C-alpha positions in Angstrom: -91.0 -9.7 -34.7 -92.5 -6.3 -35.5 -93.5 -5.8 -31.9 -90.0 -6.6 -30.7 -88.6 -4.1 -33.2 -90.9 -1.4 -32.0 -89.8 -2.1 -28.3 -86.1 -1.9 -29.3 -86.6 1.4 -31.1 -88.5 2.8 -28.1 -85.7 1.7 -25.7 -83.1 3.4 -27.9 -85.2 6.7 -27.9 -85.4 6.6 -24.1 -81.7 6.0 -23.7 -80.9 8.8 -26.1 -83.3 11.1 -24.2 -81.6 10.3 -20.9 -78.2 11.0 -22.4 -79.4 14.4 -23.6 -80.8 15.4 -20.2 -77.9 14.3 -18.1 -74.9 14.6 -20.3 -75.1 16.4 -23.6 -78.0 18.7 -23.4 -78.3 20.8 -26.6 -77.9 24.6 -26.5 -74.9 26.7 -25.7 -75.7 27.2 -22.0 -76.4 23.5 -21.6 -73.2 22.0 -22.9 -72.9 22.2 -26.7 -69.8 20.7 -28.2 -67.2 23.3 -29.4 -67.0 22.0 -33.0 -63.3 23.1 -33.0 -64.0 26.8 -32.2 -62.3 28.2 -29.1 -64.5 29.1 -26.2 -64.3 32.9 -25.9 -63.9 34.0 -22.3 -64.3 37.4 -20.5 -63.6 38.6 -17.0 -65.5 40.7 -14.4 -64.6 41.6 -10.8 -66.7 43.5 -8.3 -63.8 45.6 -7.3 -60.0 45.4 -7.0 -58.7 42.7 -4.6 -55.4 40.9 -4.5 -57.3 37.7 -4.1 -59.0 38.2 -7.4 -55.6 38.8 -9.1 -54.2 35.7 -7.4 -57.0 33.5 -8.6 -56.7 34.8 -12.1 -53.0 34.1 -12.1 -53.6 30.5 -11.1 -56.2 30.2 -13.8 -53.7 31.5 -16.3 -51.1 29.0 -15.1 -53.7 26.2 -15.6 -54.5 27.5 -19.1 -50.8 27.5 -19.9 -50.5 23.8 -18.8 -53.7 23.1 -20.8 -52.2 24.7 -23.9 -54.2 27.8 -24.6 -51.5 30.2 -23.2 -48.0 30.2 -24.5 -45.6 27.9 -22.6 -43.2 29.8 -20.4 -45.3 32.9 -20.1 -46.1 32.5 -16.4 -42.6 31.5 -15.3 -41.1 34.4 -17.2 -43.4 37.1 -15.9 -44.6 35.6 -12.5 -41.8 33.3 -11.3 -43.2 33.1 -7.7 -46.8 32.7 -8.9 -47.7 34.7 -5.8 -49.5 38.0 -6.3 -50.1 38.6 -2.6 -46.5 39.4 -2.0 -46.1 42.1 -4.7 -49.7 43.1 -5.6 -50.3 46.7 -6.8 -53.6 48.2 -7.8 -54.2 47.6 -11.5 -52.3 44.3 -11.6 -55.4 42.3 -12.4 -56.1 44.2 -15.6 -52.4 44.1 -16.6 -52.5 40.3 -16.1 -55.6 40.0 -18.2 -54.0 41.9 -21.0 -50.9 39.8 -20.7 -52.9 36.6 -21.0 -54.7 38.0 -24.1 -51.3 38.9 -25.7 -49.8 35.5 -24.9 -52.5 33.2 -26.3 -51.2 30.1 -28.0 -51.7 29.7 -31.8 -53.6 26.4 -31.4 -56.0 26.8 -28.5 -59.3 25.6 -27.1 -59.9 28.8 -25.1 -59.7 32.4 -26.2 -59.5 35.5 -23.9 -61.3 38.6 -25.1 -59.2 41.7 -24.3 -62.2 44.1 -24.5 -64.3 41.9 -22.2 -62.5 42.9 -19.0 -64.6 44.8 -16.4 -64.0 46.2 -12.9 -67.3 47.3 -11.3 -65.4 49.2 -8.7 -64.4 51.9 -11.2 -67.5 51.7 -13.5 -70.6 53.9 -13.4 -73.6 51.8 -12.5 -75.3 52.9 -15.8 -72.5 51.1 -17.7 -72.9 47.7 -16.0 -75.1 46.5 -18.8 -72.0 46.4 -21.0 -70.8 43.3 -19.1 -73.7 41.1 -19.9 -75.3 39.5 -23.0 -72.3 40.3 -25.1 -71.8 39.0 -28.7 -68.0 38.6 -28.4 -67.9 36.1 -25.5 -69.2 32.6 -24.8 -68.5 32.5 -21.0 -67.7 35.0 -18.3 -65.4 34.5 -15.3 -67.1 36.6 -12.5 -65.2 37.4 -9.3 -67.0 38.3 -6.1 -70.5 38.4 -4.6 -71.7 41.7 -6.0 -70.7 40.8 -9.5 -72.2 37.4 -9.2 -75.6 38.7 -8.0 -75.6 41.2 -10.9 -75.0 38.5 -13.4 -77.7 36.3 -11.9 -80.2 39.0 -12.4 -79.1 40.4 -15.8 -77.2 37.8 -17.8 -79.7 36.1 -20.1 -77.5 34.8 -23.0 -74.3 33.2 -21.9 -73.0 31.0 -19.1 -70.9 32.5 -16.4 -68.7 31.1 -13.5 -68.8 33.0 -10.2 -65.6 32.6 -8.1 -64.6 33.9 -4.7 -68.2 34.8 -3.7 -68.5 34.7 0.1 -71.7 32.6 0.2 -73.2 32.0 -3.3 -76.2 30.2 -1.7 -77.1 32.8 0.8 -76.7 35.5 -1.8 -79.0 33.5 -4.1 -76.5 33.2 -6.9 -77.2 29.5 -6.9 -79.9 27.5 -5.1 -77.7 24.8 -3.6 -74.4 22.9 -3.9 -75.9 20.6 -6.6 -78.6 22.9 -8.1 -77.6 26.3 -9.7 -81.2 27.2 -10.5 -80.7 27.7 -14.2 -78.7 26.6 -17.2 -76.3 29.6 -17.2 -75.1 29.9 -13.7 -72.1 28.2 -11.9 -70.7 29.2 -8.5 -67.7 27.8 -6.8 -68.8 26.8 -3.3 -67.1 26.1 0.0 -69.7 26.5 2.6 -67.4 25.8 5.5 -64.5 28.2 4.7 -65.3 31.2 6.9 -66.3 29.0 9.8 -63.0 27.1 9.6 -61.2 30.5 9.5 -62.9 31.7 12.7 -62.3 28.4 14.4 -58.6 28.3 13.4 -58.2 31.9 14.7 -59.9 31.0 17.9 -57.4 28.2 18.6 -54.6 30.8 18.7 -56.4 33.8 20.2 -59.1 32.4 22.4 -61.1 35.6 22.1 -64.1 36.3 24.3 -65.3 39.5 22.5 -64.7 39.6 18.8 -65.0 43.1 17.2 -66.2 43.5 13.6 -66.7 46.6 11.4 -68.6 46.3 8.2 -71.0 48.3 6.1 -74.7 48.1 7.0 -75.8 46.6 3.7 -77.0 43.3 2.4 -73.9 42.8 0.2 -71.5 43.6 3.0 -73.4 41.3 5.4 -72.8 38.5 2.9 -69.2 39.0 1.9 -68.3 39.7 5.6 -69.6 36.2 6.3 -71.7 37.4 9.3 -73.9 34.3 9.4 -70.8 32.1 9.6 -69.3 34.2 12.4 -72.5 34.0 14.4 -72.6 30.2 13.9 -69.0 30.0 15.2 -69.8 32.3 18.1 -72.6 29.9 19.2 -70.4 26.9 18.9 -67.3 28.4 20.6 -69.0 30.8 23.1 -67.6 34.2 22.2 -69.5 37.5 21.9 -69.7 39.6 18.7 -69.3 43.3 18.9 -70.4 45.3 15.8 -69.9 48.7 14.4 -71.0 49.9 10.9 -69.0 52.1 8.6 -70.1 52.9 5.0 -67.6 51.9 2.3 -66.1 54.9 0.4 -68.2 56.0 -2.6 -65.2 57.6 -4.4 -61.5 58.5 -3.9 -62.7 61.8 -2.3 -64.6 59.8 0.3 -61.6 57.8 1.6 -60.6 60.3 4.3 -64.1 60.1 5.8 -63.9 56.3 5.6 -60.6 55.9 7.4 -61.6 58.5 10.0 -64.8 56.6 10.8 -62.9 53.2 10.9 -60.5 54.5 13.5 -63.5 55.8 15.6 -65.2 52.4 15.3 -62.1 50.6 16.5 -61.9 52.9 19.5 -65.6 52.3 20.4 -65.2 48.6 20.1 -62.1 48.6 22.4 -64.0 50.7 24.9 -66.8 48.1 24.8 -64.3 45.3 25.7 -63.2 43.9 22.4 -60.2 41.6 22.9 -59.7 40.7 19.2 -60.5 42.7 16.0 -61.7 40.8 12.9 -60.7 42.8 9.9 -63.3 42.0 7.3 -62.9 42.3 3.5 -63.4 46.0 2.8 -61.9 48.9 0.9 -58.9 49.2 3.2 -55.7 49.9 1.2 -53.6 47.3 3.1 -50.2 48.5 1.8 -50.7 52.2 2.5 -53.3 52.4 5.2 -53.6 49.3 7.3 -50.5 50.0 9.5 -51.7 53.5 10.2 -55.1 52.3 11.2 -53.7 49.7 13.6 -51.0 51.9 15.1 -53.6 54.6 15.9 -55.2 52.5 18.6 -55.2 48.8 18.1 -51.4 48.1 18.5 -50.9 50.5 21.4 -53.7 48.7 23.3 -52.2 45.3 22.4 -55.3 44.0 20.7 -54.7 41.0 18.4 -56.1 41.2 14.9 -57.5 38.4 12.7 -57.8 39.1 9.0 -60.6 37.7 6.8 -58.7 38.5 3.5 -55.9 35.9 4.3 -52.3 36.9 3.3 -52.2 40.6 2.2 -53.5 42.1 5.5 -51.0 40.0 7.5 -48.2 41.1 5.2 -49.0 44.7 6.1 -49.6 44.4 9.9 -52.5 42.2 10.9 -51.5 39.6 13.5 -53.1 36.4 12.1 -54.6 35.4 8.8 -56.2 32.1 7.8 -56.6 31.4 4.1 -60.1 30.8 2.8 -58.9 29.2 -0.5 -56.1 27.4 -2.2 -56.0 29.4 -5.4 -54.1 26.7 -7.3 -56.4 24.0 -6.1 -59.5 26.0 -7.0 -58.0 26.9 -10.5 -57.5 23.2 -11.3 -61.1 22.5 -10.2 -62.5 25.3 -12.3 -60.5 24.4 -15.4 -61.6 20.7 -15.1 -65.3 21.9 -15.1 -64.7 24.2 -18.0 -63.2 21.3 -20.0 -66.1 19.1 -19.1 -68.5 21.7 -20.5 -66.6 22.9 -23.6 -64.8 19.7 -24.6 -66.9 16.9 -23.3 -70.4 18.5 -23.7 -71.4 18.1 -20.1 -74.5 20.3 -19.3 -73.4 23.5 -17.6 -75.9 23.0 -14.7 -74.3 19.5 -14.1 -70.8 20.8 -13.4 -69.3 20.2 -9.9 -69.6 23.4 -7.9 -68.0 22.2 -4.6 -64.3 22.6 -3.9 -63.2 22.6 -0.3 -59.6 23.6 0.4 -57.3 23.0 3.3 -56.8 26.3 5.2 -53.3 27.8 5.7 -52.3 30.0 8.7 -50.2 33.2 8.5 -48.6 35.2 11.3 -47.0 38.7 11.3 -44.1 38.2 13.8 -43.3 41.9 14.1 -46.9 42.7 15.1 -46.8 39.8 17.6 -43.7 41.4 19.2 -45.3 44.9 19.3 -48.4 43.7 21.2 -46.6 41.1 23.3 -48.3 38.1 21.8 -46.4 34.9 22.7 -46.3 32.2 20.1 -45.2 28.7 21.3 -42.9 26.5 19.4 -45.8 24.0 18.9 -47.9 26.8 17.4 -45.1 27.9 15.1 -45.0 24.3 13.7 -48.7 24.7 12.7 -48.3 28.1 11.1 -47.6 27.9 7.3 -46.0 31.3 6.8 -44.4 34.0 9.1 -44.1 37.6 7.9 -42.2 40.5 9.2 
């Protein structure tokens, strides 16, 4: 009897140990239960993009449905839940402050007003203020550059990296299933850029795709050059490249736009038949039309935008969405709930969320360059802008 008792106790200890490892690993970064205290959340973006604002808006909507943001806040202030159509610089910070102001009285998640950071307007010496803070439990981190900084410098709290071009290639995480440590989470869709190029190819059938991006490791990653090269080998088109440094400050923007125009002219002279407008510092609303009207539109060169809707709204011919912001927000909130409310270990959260792409067309640009869109193609296109 005594031997059987010892065996039973041993089995119980083993089962408990497995539960700890795979479900409820102790320690804050590994999935500690909340004990009734709200999870304090901060926000970091690598620079100002409408896509970051759109993703944050969809997260706010999910938090409203979950109960941590006052009911009716989103509908009253953002009735179309579509930042891309009305985005202005500074809207992301305004949205964050509005979320902080409209937190529900009884909530499981708390948003820390002072824990908002935009690396694009910060001095590099101040980046350390973003990490290892005492007033947050988890950081939402937007973009590749911000994600790589957190990977290297955040040693205390978990963080979730969203909208990074390739979290695996940039070494934010090791793989889809293995983040590499107990603090890191990155939302992954490894096929998004390839699908974007393939969808654009179906409409434009380009032979020589022109690309301009900064000659740096970060720009190489967020411009998805590896995915473009993979698509070129599969589809048989050539890639033509020029490099232009991103502006270092507001005073440097004239140089930046001047060099962009020159790069476009050089690519056209080399035989470019489609321009791929990568994610960059272009002010779509105030500058994209000028850039395209200078040379691209008069020479009837189609344009495909990497940054989905906003460039198409302001003059790019085609855009193919990389993400469904609402779908991704739902996925992220589910993971956050698993961690904070169910005690799932942070490194065991599901990082993969593949979204169905959407296609956008600027009809006025199509008319200017004489691009004919068939009725069958119009049925495939999700949104048409003028």
